[in-house]
C-alpha positions in Angstrom: 9.7 5.4 4.2 10.7 7.3 1.4 13.8 8.9 1.1 13.4 12.7 1.6 16.8 14.7 1.6 17.5 17.8 4.2 17.3 19.8 1.3 14.6 22.2 3.6 18.0 23.3 5.4 19.1 25.8 2.5 18.7 29.5 2.5 19.8 29.8 -0.5 21.4 29.1 -4.0 23.4 31.3 -6.1 24.9 29.3 -9.5 27.6 30.1 -11.9 26.2 28.2 -15.0 29.0 27.7 -18.0 28.7 25.3 -21.1 31.6 24.7 -22.6 31.8 24.2 -26.5 32.1 20.2 -25.8 28.8 20.2 -24.7 29.1 19.6 -21.1 27.7 21.8 -18.8 29.6 23.6 -15.0 28.5 24.2 -12.6 28.9 25.9 -9.8 27.1 26.6 -6.7 27.0 28.9 -3.5 24.5 27.6 -0.9 23.9 29.4 1.8 22.6 26.2 4.7 20.8 26.8 8.5 21.5 23.5 10.6 18.3 22.4 11.7 18.0 20.9 15.3 19.4 17.8 14.5 22.5 18.5 13.0 22.6 17.1 9.6 25.0 17.6 6.8 23.4 18.9 3.9 22.0 17.3 1.1 21.7 18.1 -2.4 19.2 16.7 -4.6 20.1 16.5 -8.5 18.3 14.8 -10.8 19.5 12.3 -13.3 16.8 10.2 -14.8 12.8 10.1 -15.8 10.8 9.3 -18.0 11.5 10.4 -21.9 7.8 11.0 -21.9 7.3 14.1 -20.0 2.7 13.5 -20.0 2.7 12.8 -16.5 5.8 11.9 -14.6 4.9 10.9 -11.5 1.6 8.2 -11.8 4.1 5.6 -13.7 4.8 3.7 -17.0 3.0 0.6 -17.8 4.8 0.1 -21.3 9.1 0.3 -21.1 10.6 2.7 -23.2 13.2 5.8 -22.9 14.5 7.8 -20.1 16.2 11.4 -20.1 18.6 10.6 -18.4 22.3 13.6 -17.4 25.5 12.0 -16.4 26.8 14.1 -13.6 30.6 13.9 -12.6 33.4 15.9 -10.8 31.6 16.8 -7.7 33.2 18.6 -5.4 33.0 20.5 -2.3 34.7 23.6 -0.3 34.0 26.3 1.9 33.5 29.9 1.8 37.5 30.1 2.6 37.5 27.5 -0.3 39.2 24.4 1.6 37.7 21.1 0.4 34.9 19.8 2.8 33.9 16.1 2.4 31.2 15.1 0.0 30.2 11.7 0.1 27.8 10.7 -3.2 25.3 7.9 -3.9 22.7 7.9 -6.3 18.7 7.3 -5.3 17.4 3.4 -6.6 15.3 4.0 -8.8 13.5 0.1 -7.9 12.6 2.0 -3.9 9.8 3.5 -3.4 9.1 6.8 -5.3 8.7 9.8 -3.8 5.1 10.1 -4.3 2.7 7.2 -3.5 1.5 6.9 -7.3 3.5 4.1 -8.1 3.7 0.2 -7.2 8.0 0.4 -7.0 10.1 3.0 -8.5 10.5 1.4 -12.0 6.9 2.2 -12.4 8.2 6.1 -11.9 11.2 5.8 -13.4 12.9 9.0 -11.4 16.2 8.7 -10.5 18.7 11.7 -8.3 21.9 11.7 -6.5 22.1 12.3 -3.2 25.1 14.7 -2.2 25.9 14.9 1.0 28.0 18.2 2.3 30.4 18.4 5.1 30.0 17.4 9.2 27.3 16.3 11.1 27.0 17.9 14.0 25.7 17.6 17.0 22.1 17.5 17.9 20.8 20.0 19.4 17.8 20.5 23.1 14.5 20.1 21.1 12.2 20.9 23.9 9.3 23.2 24.4 10.9 26.6 25.0 14.6 25.8 24.0 14.9 28.6 21.5 16.6 27.3 18.6 20.2 28.4 17.7 20.7 29.4 14.2 23.8 27.6 12.9 24.7 28.2 9.2 27.6 28.3 6.8 28.2 29.0 3.1 29.3 25.3 0.6 30.3 25.5 -2.8 29.8 23.2 -5.2 31.1 21.9 -8.0 29.9 19.5 -11.0 29.6 18.9 -14.6 26.9 17.5 -16.5 26.3 15.4 -19.6 23.3 16.1 -21.3 22.2 19.1 -20.2 21.5 20.2 -23.8 18.7 19.4 -25.9 18.3 19.7 -29.8 15.8 21.8 -30.5 15.9 23.0 -34.4 19.0 23.9 -35.3 20.0 25.3 -31.7 20.9 23.4 -28.9 18.9 24.7 -26.0 20.3 24.4 -22.2 17.2 22.5 -19.8 19.5 22.9 -16.0 18.0 21.9 -14.0 14.7 20.1 -15.7 12.2 22.3 -15.9 9.6 19.0 -16.5 10.6 18.0 -12.4 10.0 21.1 -11.3 7.5 21.6 -13.3 5.7 17.9 -12.9 3.3 18.4 -9.8 6.4 15.9 -7.5 6.7 17.1 -3.6 9.9 16.9 -2.4 11.2 19.8 -0.6 14.4 19.0 -2.1 13.3 20.7 -5.5 12.9 24.2 -3.5 16.5 25.8 -3.1 15.4 28.8 -3.1 17.4 30.5 -6.1 17.1 34.2 -6.3 19.9 34.3 -8.6 21.5 32.2 -11.9 24.4 33.2 -14.0 25.5 31.7 -18.2 27.9 32.2 -20.0 27.5 29.8 -23.6 30.7 28.9 -26.2 28.3 30.8 -29.1 26.8 34.0 -29.1 22.8 33.7 -27.3 20.0 32.7 -29.3 16.9 33.7 -27.2 17.3 32.9 -22.9 14.5 33.1 -20.8 13.8 30.9 -17.1 11.0 30.2 -14.9 10.4 31.1 -11.0 8.1 28.5 -9.3 7.7 28.9 -4.9 6.4 26.3 -3.0 3.1 26.2 -1.1 1.9 23.4 1.6 -1.7 23.5 1.9 -4.3 20.4 2.9 -1.1 18.3 3.9 -0.3 19.1 0.4 2.6 20.8 -1.4 2.1 22.6 -5.1 4.1 24.5 -6.3 2.8 27.4 -9.1 4.6 30.0 -11.1 6.5 32.8 -10.2 7.9 35.9 -12.2 11.5 35.3 -13.2 13.7 38.2 -15.6 16.8 37.4 -17.8 19.3 40.1 -18.1 21.7 39.7 -21.7 24.8 41.1 -20.1 26.8 40.1 -23.4 26.2 38.4 -26.3 27.4 34.7 -24.6 26.0 35.7 -21.0 22.5 36.1 -19.2 22.4 36.1 -15.9 18.9 35.0 -14.3 16.9 35.9 -11.4 13.5 35.3 -9.4 11.3 37.8 -8.0 9.8 36.3 -6.0 11.2 35.3 -2.4 12.6 31.6 -1.6 11.7 30.5 -5.6 13.6 27.7 -7.3 14.9 28.8 -11.2 14.9 26.9 -13.7 16.6 28.3 -17.2 16.0 27.8 -20.9 18.6 28.9 -23.1 19.4 28.2 -27.1 23.0 28.2 -28.6 23.8 28.0 -31.8 24.6 24.0 -32.6 27.6 25.4 -34.5 29.1 26.7 -31.5 28.9 22.9 -29.3 31.3 20.0 -30.8 28.9 17.7 -29.4 25.0 18.0 -27.3 22.4 16.9 -27.5 20.3 15.2 -24.9 20.7 11.6 -23.5 18.8 8.9 -23.2 18.8 5.3 -22.3 16.5 2.2 -21.3 14.9 2.3 -18.3 16.0 0.2 -14.7 15.0 -3.6 -15.1 12.2 -3.9 -12.4 12.8 -6.7 -9.2 9.8 -8.2 -9.7 11.2 -8.8 -13.8 15.1 -10.2 -12.3 12.6 -12.5 -9.8 10.5 -14.0 -13.8 13.9 -14.5 -15.1 15.3 -16.2 -12.3 11.9 -18.2 -12.4 12.5 -19.4 -15.7 16.0 -20.1 -15.5 15.5 -22.3 -13.2 12.7 -23.7 -14.8 14.7 -24.4 -18.0 17.6 -25.7 -15.8 15.2 -28.4 -13.8 14.0 -29.6 -17.1 17.6 -29.9 -18.8 18.6 -32.1 -15.5 15.1 -33.4 -16.1 16.0 -35.1 -20.1 20.5 -35.9 -18.6 18.3 -37.9 -15.8 16.0 -39.4 -18.3 18.9 -40.0 -21.3 20.9 -41.8 -18.2 18.1 -44.2 -17.1 17.2 -45.3 -20.8 21.2 -46.2 -20.8 21.3 -48.4 -18.2 18.5 -50.2 -19.0 19.4 -50.9 -22.2 22.6 -51.9 -20.4 21.0 -54.2 -18.3 18.8 -56.0 -21.3 21.7 -56.4 -23.6 
């Protein structure tokens, strides 16, 4: 069964982005969350790997190549009062079956996400027909830092978070659809350009598509901007350019993709064959030496 986080319980997500002079993006997300009948705690999925070639992220890749990666650190969470809440972080194994059925294994798609579980589980409630569901809502504040959120574009750096290619790829995972009415941005140098795109989920014929929706940009100051979704329940991706001189260490991060399990099996078999061959040589040498001693 493909991993599917419980992000569908997110009612509203607003975010504050701050690009530091060292190229790290600081993120603060305020998440209104509605527990469903099962009482499962919030699962927030943060994208950390995809193929660098964005031609089609979901059809798989026959060749090894560079992957676009994001390094996420400093993950903490609080409730609305500022009290710390439990956070459980694990990376979704890219060797496991991906979200879609278009690939043989996770290495073919090379998508990976951090699974951030926030807060406690609650007792499940009666789901019998006719029993009304009582809303169980709360607010969490999630904080983390991202290295690799900037990309070099001409003489500038461009912010790319969350990854617009993944959101627009056709991935049907529901955790990509966190309703995001507003994102606020602060950068170390004056903004060159700033813009955003909205996406909303449409479920039809057992498939989920994600058409674009209007998103407005308001520049409040030379280094600050706000991005607002113009359609209810749409998610938002942000792009903003800043001069390269305003950031000491920016630029996208790339990494070789994980080695598929089949490759490890092949390597193990090859290693076993080499060992068997070496043992055969040693055994043959010992037999010849014994034969010479008997003859002499």
